[in-house]
N, CA and C atoms as a LAMMPS dump frame, in Angstrom:
ITEM: TIMESTEP
0
ITEM: NUMBER OF ATOMS
417
ITEM: BOX BOUNDS ff ff ff
-5.0000000000000000e+02 5.0000000000000000e+02
-5.0000000000000000e+02 5.0000000000000000e+02
-5.0000000000000000e+02 5.0000000000000000e+02
ITEM: ATOMS id mol type element x y z
1 1 1 N -130.179 414.463 337.363
2 1 2 C -130.744 415.649 336.796
3 1 3 C -129.635 416.68 336.616
4 2 1 N -129.544 417.278 335.445
5 2 2 C -128.511 418.26 335.151
6 2 3 C -128.864 419.597 335.79
7 3 1 N -127.842 420.362 336.072
8 3 2 C -128.053 421.692 336.628
9 3 3 C -128.619 422.614 335.551
10 4 1 N -129.396 423.601 335.952
11 4 2 C -129.893 424.551 334.948
12 4 3 C -128.735 425.359 334.381
13 5 1 N -128.903 425.845 333.154
14 5 2 C -127.832 426.624 332.542
15 5 3 C -127.583 427.882 333.365
16 6 1 N -126.369 428.326 333.329
17 6 2 C -125.948 429.434 334.169
18 6 3 C -125.599 430.623 333.285
19 7 1 N -126.329 431.707 333.419
20 7 2 C -126.057 432.91 332.617
21 7 3 C -124.808 433.597 333.159
22 8 1 N -123.94 434.002 332.253
23 8 2 C -122.702 434.665 332.652
24 8 3 C -123.001 436.11 333.036
25 9 1 N -122.567 436.49 334.216
26 9 2 C -122.863 437.834 334.723
27 9 3 C -121.753 438.837 334.41
28 10 1 N -120.689 438.406 333.711
29 10 2 C -119.586 439.313 333.392
30 10 3 C -118.445 439.226 334.382
31 11 1 N -118.668 438.602 335.528
32 11 2 C -117.646 438.457 336.562
33 11 3 C -117.601 437.002 336.998
34 12 1 N -116.414 436.495 337.221
35 12 2 C -116.268 435.134 337.752
36 12 3 C -116.223 435.213 339.269
37 13 1 N -116.956 434.282 339.927
38 13 2 C -117.033 434.271 341.386
39 13 3 C -116.249 433.074 341.918
40 14 1 N -115.198 433.316 342.728
41 14 2 C -114.365 432.218 343.21
42 14 3 C -114.996 431.507 344.407
43 15 1 N -114.757 430.197 344.455
44 15 2 C -115.092 429.414 345.646
45 15 3 C -113.764 429.081 346.314
46 16 1 N -113.567 429.552 347.53
47 16 2 C -112.298 429.349 348.217
48 16 3 C -112.195 427.958 348.838
49 17 1 N -113.303 427.2 348.877
50 17 2 C -113.269 425.835 349.397
51 17 3 C -112.704 424.857 348.368
52 18 1 N -113.089 425.035 347.092
53 18 2 C -112.689 424.062 346.07
54 18 3 C -111.767 424.644 345.006
55 19 1 N -111.432 425.931 345.108
56 19 2 C -110.499 426.581 344.191
57 19 3 C -111.021 426.621 342.747
58 20 1 N -112.347 426.722 342.586
59 20 2 C -112.962 426.841 341.267
60 20 3 C -113.662 428.198 341.154
61 21 1 N -114.016 428.58 339.929
62 21 2 C -114.684 429.854 339.681
63 21 3 C -116.008 429.599 338.967
64 22 1 N -117.009 430.459 339.233
65 22 2 C -118.354 430.258 338.694
66 22 3 C -118.854 431.501 337.998
67 23 1 N -119.799 431.286 337.063
68 23 2 C -120.299 432.335 336.181
69 23 3 C -121.257 433.305 336.862
70 24 1 N -121.852 432.912 337.982
71 24 2 C -122.786 433.807 338.679
72 24 3 C -122.839 433.416 340.151
73 25 1 N -123.451 434.286 340.955
74 25 2 C -123.595 433.984 342.389
75 25 3 C -124.511 432.781 342.609
76 26 1 N -125.521 432.611 341.754
77 26 2 C -126.426 431.465 341.92
78 26 3 C -125.698 430.152 341.642
79 27 1 N -124.823 430.128 340.645
80 27 2 C -124.031 428.914 340.38
81 27 3 C -123.105 428.608 341.563
82 28 1 N -122.493 429.633 342.106
83 28 2 C -121.624 429.472 343.269
84 28 3 C -122.416 428.895 344.438
85 29 1 N -123.61 429.407 344.673
86 29 2 C -124.441 428.912 345.781
87 29 3 C -124.913 427.484 345.519
88 30 1 N -125.302 427.186 344.277
89 30 2 C -125.786 425.836 343.934
90 30 3 C -124.728 424.771 344.145
91 31 1 N -123.489 425.049 343.811
92 31 2 C -122.473 424.001 343.909
93 31 3 C -122.091 423.707 345.363
94 32 1 N -122.476 424.572 346.286
95 32 2 C -122.183 424.328 347.703
96 32 3 C -123.299 423.58 348.424
97 33 1 N -124.429 423.343 347.752
98 33 2 C -125.555 422.665 348.392
99 33 3 C -125.359 421.151 348.37
100 34 1 N -125.579 420.514 349.509
101 34 2 C -125.53 419.058 349.598
102 34 3 C -126.952 418.527 349.587
103 35 1 N -127.059 417.245 349.218
104 35 2 C -128.351 416.569 349.307
105 35 3 C -128.236 415.472 350.345
106 36 1 N -129.332 414.798 350.619
107 36 2 C -129.292 413.725 351.615
108 36 3 C -128.468 412.541 351.11
109 37 1 N -128.347 412.404 349.778
110 37 2 C -127.625 411.264 349.215
111 37 3 C -126.194 411.592 348.813
112 38 1 N -125.902 412.846 348.517
113 38 2 C -124.581 413.214 348.008
114 38 3 C -124.012 414.417 348.742
115 39 1 N -122.691 414.463 348.801
116 39 2 C -122.014 415.662 349.278
117 39 3 C -122.168 416.748 348.22
118 40 1 N -121.848 417.959 348.571
119 40 2 C -121.939 419.058 347.606
120 40 3 C -120.885 418.866 346.515
121 41 1 N -121.094 419.541 345.399
122 41 2 C -120.124 419.493 344.305
123 41 3 C -118.785 420.039 344.801
124 42 1 N -118.821 421.044 345.649
125 42 2 C -117.603 421.631 346.195
126 42 3 C -116.795 420.604 346.991
127 43 1 N -117.475 419.664 347.657
128 43 2 C -116.775 418.629 348.432
129 43 3 C -116.29 417.484 347.538
130 44 1 N -116.955 417.269 346.4
131 44 2 C -116.597 416.158 345.513
132 44 3 C -115.578 416.521 344.453
133 45 1 N -115.544 417.783 344.036
134 45 2 C -114.644 418.201 342.963
135 45 3 C -113.925 419.478 343.36
136 46 1 N -112.594 419.43 343.31
137 46 2 C -111.784 420.6 343.595
138 46 3 C -110.767 420.776 342.477
139 47 1 N -110.247 421.98 342.364
140 47 2 C -109.125 422.236 341.457
141 47 3 C -107.863 422.275 342.298
142 48 1 N -106.834 421.602 341.825
143 48 2 C -105.559 421.625 342.517
144 48 3 C -104.993 423.035 342.486
145 49 1 N -104.572 423.526 343.632
146 49 2 C -103.985 424.862 343.713
147 49 3 C -102.618 424.901 343.042
148 50 1 N -101.966 423.752 342.889
149 50 2 C -100.636 423.692 342.298
150 50 3 C -100.668 423.592 340.782
151 51 1 N -101.425 422.591 340.247
152 51 2 C -101.393 422.364 338.797
153 51 3 C -102.677 422.791 338.086
154 52 1 N -103.748 423.088 338.84
155 52 2 C -104.985 423.563 338.235
156 52 3 C -105.897 422.484 337.689
157 53 1 N -105.515 421.213 337.799
158 53 2 C -106.358 420.122 337.29
159 53 3 C -107.538 419.878 338.219
160 54 1 N -108.636 419.391 337.639
161 54 2 C -109.811 419.037 338.409
162 54 3 C -109.537 417.744 339.158
163 55 1 N -109.749 417.738 340.461
164 55 2 C -109.474 416.592 341.321
165 55 3 C -110.803 416.036 341.801
166 56 1 N -111.059 414.757 341.492
167 56 2 C -112.314 414.139 341.918
168 56 3 C -112.086 412.987 342.891
169 57 1 N -110.864 412.68 343.233
170 57 2 C -110.576 411.598 344.171
171 57 3 C -109.318 411.893 344.954
172 58 1 N -108.964 410.98 345.839
173 58 2 C -107.811 411.191 346.711
174 58 3 C -106.498 410.791 346.054
175 59 1 N -106.527 410.225 344.837
176 59 2 C -105.314 409.719 344.203
177 59 3 C -104.564 410.764 343.377
178 60 1 N -104.877 412.019 343.502
179 60 2 C -104.28 413.045 342.645
180 60 3 C -102.811 413.264 342.948
181 61 1 N -102.018 413.344 341.881
182 61 2 C -100.633 413.8 341.947
183 61 3 C -100.497 414.862 340.869
184 62 1 N -99.948 416.009 341.216
185 62 2 C -99.84 417.11 340.258
186 62 3 C -99.026 416.697 339.035
187 63 1 N -99.46 417.165 337.881
188 63 2 C -98.818 416.937 336.59
189 63 3 C -98.777 415.471 336.185
190 64 1 N -99.681 414.658 336.716
191 64 2 C -99.809 413.257 336.332
192 64 3 C -101.272 412.965 336.057
193 65 1 N -101.528 411.895 335.291
194 65 2 C -102.888 411.466 335.003
195 65 3 C -103.063 410.043 335.511
196 66 1 N -104.299 409.687 335.85
197 66 2 C -104.586 408.345 336.357
198 66 3 C -104.822 407.408 335.177
199 67 1 N -104.082 406.311 335.091
200 67 2 C -104.218 405.324 334.022
201 67 3 C -105.222 404.265 334.46
202 68 1 N -106.291 404.119 333.69
203 68 2 C -107.339 403.155 334.035
204 68 3 C -106.865 401.715 333.862
205 69 1 N -105.843 401.47 333.027
206 69 2 C -105.352 400.104 332.834
207 69 3 C -104.492 399.63 333.997
208 70 1 N -103.469 400.392 334.339
209 70 2 C -102.556 399.943 335.399
210 70 3 C -102.928 400.496 336.77
211 71 1 N -103.987 401.319 336.832
212 71 2 C -104.536 401.836 338.095
213 71 3 C -103.52 402.62 338.914
214 72 1 N -102.688 403.43 338.219
215 72 2 C -101.696 404.247 338.9
216 72 3 C -101.623 405.617 338.244
217 73 1 N -101.124 406.603 338.968
218 73 2 C -100.862 407.912 338.392
219 73 3 C -99.59 407.815 337.569
220 74 1 N -99.676 408.296 336.321
221 74 2 C -98.545 408.208 335.402
222 74 3 C -98.284 409.561 334.758
223 75 1 N -97.086 409.723 334.198
224 75 2 C -96.762 410.942 333.47
225 75 3 C -97.676 411.081 332.264
226 76 1 N -97.939 412.318 331.876
227 76 2 C -98.734 412.565 330.681
228 76 3 C -98.002 411.95 329.496
229 77 1 N -98.709 411.239 328.634
230 77 2 C -98.087 410.553 327.511
231 77 3 C -97.817 409.087 327.78
232 78 1 N -98.089 408.607 328.976
233 78 2 C -97.925 407.194 329.325
234 78 3 C -98.799 406.351 328.411
235 79 1 N -98.232 405.33 327.811
236 79 2 C -98.995 404.477 326.899
237 79 3 C -99.085 403.083 327.489
238 80 1 N -100.207 402.779 328.051
239 80 2 C -100.433 401.489 328.687
240 80 3 C -101.57 400.812 327.931
241 81 1 N -101.3 399.69 327.317
242 81 2 C -102.297 399.057 326.468
243 81 3 C -102.941 397.822 327.088
244 82 1 N -102.311 397.209 328.057
245 82 2 C -102.869 395.99 328.634
246 82 3 C -102.898 396.084 330.146
247 83 1 N -103.843 395.405 330.735
248 83 2 C -103.909 395.348 332.19
249 83 3 C -102.859 394.358 332.691
250 84 1 N -102.227 394.635 333.82
251 84 2 C -101.277 393.665 334.374
252 84 3 C -102.015 392.424 334.863
253 85 1 N -101.323 391.289 334.794
254 85 2 C -101.907 390.037 335.265
255 85 3 C -102.007 390.037 336.778
256 86 1 N -102.98 389.326 337.288
257 86 2 C -103.064 389.15 338.735
258 86 3 C -101.977 388.173 339.144
259 87 1 N -101.386 388.398 340.277
260 87 2 C -100.266 387.585 340.74
261 87 3 C -100.785 386.367 341.506
262 88 1 N -101.598 385.541 340.819
263 88 2 C -102.182 384.362 341.445
264 88 3 C -101.999 383.183 340.492
265 89 1 N -101.458 382.084 340.992
266 89 2 C -101.293 380.893 340.162
267 89 3 C -102.612 380.131 340.075
268 90 1 N -102.922 379.549 338.905
269 90 2 C -104.152 378.767 338.78
270 90 3 C -104.023 377.43 339.515
271 91 1 N -105.158 376.807 339.824
272 91 2 C -105.151 375.482 340.441
273 91 3 C -104.526 374.48 339.488
274 92 1 N -103.937 373.406 340.034
275 92 2 C -103.29 372.387 339.204
276 92 3 C -104.297 371.687 338.296
277 93 1 N -105.562 371.624 338.695
278 93 2 C -106.579 370.952 337.891
279 93 3 C -107.102 371.828 336.749
280 94 1 N -106.826 373.136 336.785
281 94 2 C -107.292 374.035 335.726
282 94 3 C -106.495 373.833 334.449
283 95 1 N -107.179 373.943 333.33
284 95 2 C -106.5 373.903 332.044
285 95 3 C -106.052 375.328 331.717
286 96 1 N -104.751 375.491 331.51
287 96 2 C -104.196 376.807 331.256
288 96 3 C -103.468 376.774 329.923
289 97 1 N -103.752 377.728 329.077
290 97 2 C -103.061 377.855 327.799
291 97 3 C -101.96 378.899 327.963
292 98 1 N -100.725 378.486 327.692
293 98 2 C -99.58 379.395 327.756
294 98 3 C -99.227 379.814 326.331
295 99 1 N -99.089 381.105 326.113
296 99 2 C -98.75 381.635 324.801
297 99 3 C -97.537 382.538 324.963
298 100 1 N -96.511 382.28 324.152
299 100 2 C -95.295 383.083 324.157
300 100 3 C -95.137 383.692 322.771
301 101 1 N -94.769 384.967 322.722
302 101 2 C -94.641 385.616 321.421
303 101 3 C -93.51 386.633 321.448
304 102 1 N -93.049 386.975 320.251
305 102 2 C -92.015 387.99 320.097
306 102 3 C -92.234 388.688 318.761
307 103 1 N -92.014 389.985 318.748
308 103 2 C -92.143 390.786 317.533
309 103 3 C -90.799 391.401 317.191
310 104 1 N -90.441 391.384 315.929
311 104 2 C -89.351 392.211 315.421
312 104 3 C -90.026 393.3 314.607
313 105 1 N -89.731 394.549 314.918
314 105 2 C -90.441 395.65 314.264
315 105 3 C -89.479 396.678 313.694
316 106 1 N -90.016 397.486 312.803
317 106 2 C -89.309 398.634 312.247
318 106 3 C -90.121 399.868 312.59
319 107 1 N -89.45 400.917 313.055
320 107 2 C -90.146 402.163 313.356
321 107 3 C -90.233 402.97 312.064
322 108 1 N -91.465 403.125 311.553
323 108 2 C -91.648 403.82 310.283
324 108 3 C -92.098 405.259 310.439
325 109 1 N -92.936 405.535 311.43
326 109 2 C -93.51 406.869 311.566
327 109 3 C -93.339 407.344 312.998
328 110 1 N -92.852 408.559 313.146
329 110 2 C -92.725 409.152 314.473
330 110 3 C -93.844 410.172 314.633
331 111 1 N -94.756 409.934 315.601
332 111 2 C -95.873 410.837 315.845
333 111 3 C -95.5 411.988 316.772
334 112 1 N -94.709 411.704 317.788
335 112 2 C -94.244 412.718 318.734
336 112 3 C -92.973 412.194 319.37
337 113 1 N -92.467 412.889 320.387
338 113 2 C -91.248 412.436 321.066
339 113 3 C -91.437 411.085 321.744
340 114 1 N -92.689 410.782 322.165
341 114 2 C -92.94 409.552 322.91
342 114 3 C -93.766 408.529 322.135
343 115 1 N -94.236 408.85 320.938
344 115 2 C -95.116 407.946 320.208
345 115 3 C -94.591 407.69 318.797
346 116 1 N -94.465 406.407 318.457
347 116 2 C -94.042 406.004 317.125
348 116 3 C -94.93 404.866 316.639
349 117 1 N -94.922 404.623 315.325
350 117 2 C -95.645 403.502 314.741
351 117 3 C -94.637 402.402 314.465
352 118 1 N -94.781 401.264 315.121
353 118 2 C -93.907 400.125 314.917
354 118 3 C -94.596 399.145 313.967
355 119 1 N -93.958 398.855 312.838
356 119 2 C -94.51 397.919 311.863
357 119 3 C -93.81 396.582 312.043
358 120 1 N -94.578 395.488 312.305
359 120 2 C -93.948 394.176 312.519
360 120 3 C -93.311 393.632 311.24
361 121 1 N -92.062 393.16 311.354
362 121 2 C -91.372 392.484 310.257
363 121 3 C -91.47 390.977 310.431
364 122 1 N -91.407 390.519 311.67
365 122 2 C -91.436 389.09 311.967
366 122 3 C -92.2 388.884 313.274
367 123 1 N -93.121 387.933 313.287
368 123 2 C -93.894 387.606 314.492
369 123 3 C -93.72 386.117 314.752
370 124 1 N -93.236 385.76 315.938
371 124 2 C -93.06 384.364 316.325
372 124 3 C -93.997 384.065 317.487
373 125 1 N -94.604 382.883 317.467
374 125 2 C -95.565 382.51 318.49
375 125 3 C -95.416 381.035 318.802
376 126 1 N -95.506 380.686 320.078
377 126 2 C -95.531 379.287 320.493
378 126 3 C -96.529 379.165 321.625
379 127 1 N -97.291 378.071 321.604
380 127 2 C -98.289 377.863 322.651
381 127 3 C -98.301 376.413 323.094
382 128 1 N -98.729 376.199 324.325
383 128 2 C -99.002 374.851 324.836
384 128 3 C -99.958 374.986 326.001
385 129 1 N -100.646 373.903 326.318
386 129 2 C -101.565 373.943 327.454
387 129 3 C -100.914 373.231 328.643
388 130 1 N -101.415 373.465 329.808
389 130 2 C -100.824 372.9 331.024
390 130 3 C -100.972 371.38 331.077
391 131 1 N -101.927 370.815 330.349
392 131 2 C -102.129 369.363 330.341
393 131 3 C -101.031 368.653 329.552
394 132 1 N -100.519 369.288 328.503
395 132 2 C -99.523 368.609 327.66
396 132 3 C -98.168 369.323 327.685
397 133 1 N -97.883 369.992 328.756
398 133 2 C -96.642 370.752 328.881
399 133 3 C -95.414 369.863 328.783
400 134 1 N -95.489 368.665 329.342
401 134 2 C -94.323 367.782 329.388
402 134 3 C -94.349 366.674 328.339
403 135 1 N -95.259 366.73 327.377
404 135 2 C -95.356 365.69 326.339
405 135 3 C -95.084 366.29 324.962
406 136 1 N -94.801 365.403 324.026
407 136 2 C -94.558 365.832 322.642
408 136 3 C -95.856 366.085 321.902
409 137 1 N -96.881 365.323 322.194
410 137 2 C -98.16 365.449 321.499
411 137 3 C -99.24 365.918 322.457
412 138 1 N -100.129 366.735 321.934
413 138 2 C -101.238 367.227 322.748
414 138 3 C -102.521 366.551 322.283
415 139 1 N -103.294 366.048 323.221
416 139 2 C -104.517 365.317 322.876
417 139 3 C -105.644 366.221 322.84
């Protein structure tokens, strides 16, 4: 259930527990109330006193953002497109497809200091499965 809208009283009211400010005394009081199932909003969400970002977990590092792909705090502008592989080898009886690839690209467009558009000129790919790794022909 969403909180009721909060009318602005003309003054911001600070909460010294979570370092946030509220539009009225009722909003300030509401965010400090806990329920039987949840901690109060003040206990779940704080603003960092150093960088001012909203902190909702224990993994906060100032001036960094949490990357959902690599599960680490990274610098702003971090570009992570794939999840890292788990460091576990498959069973010998499992069929595993190995794919190796390489791109040769040209940088055509620069979006910012850290972001560019790479256009592929040449794409090479080779694959084999674990069953026919040591043979010339794959069945």
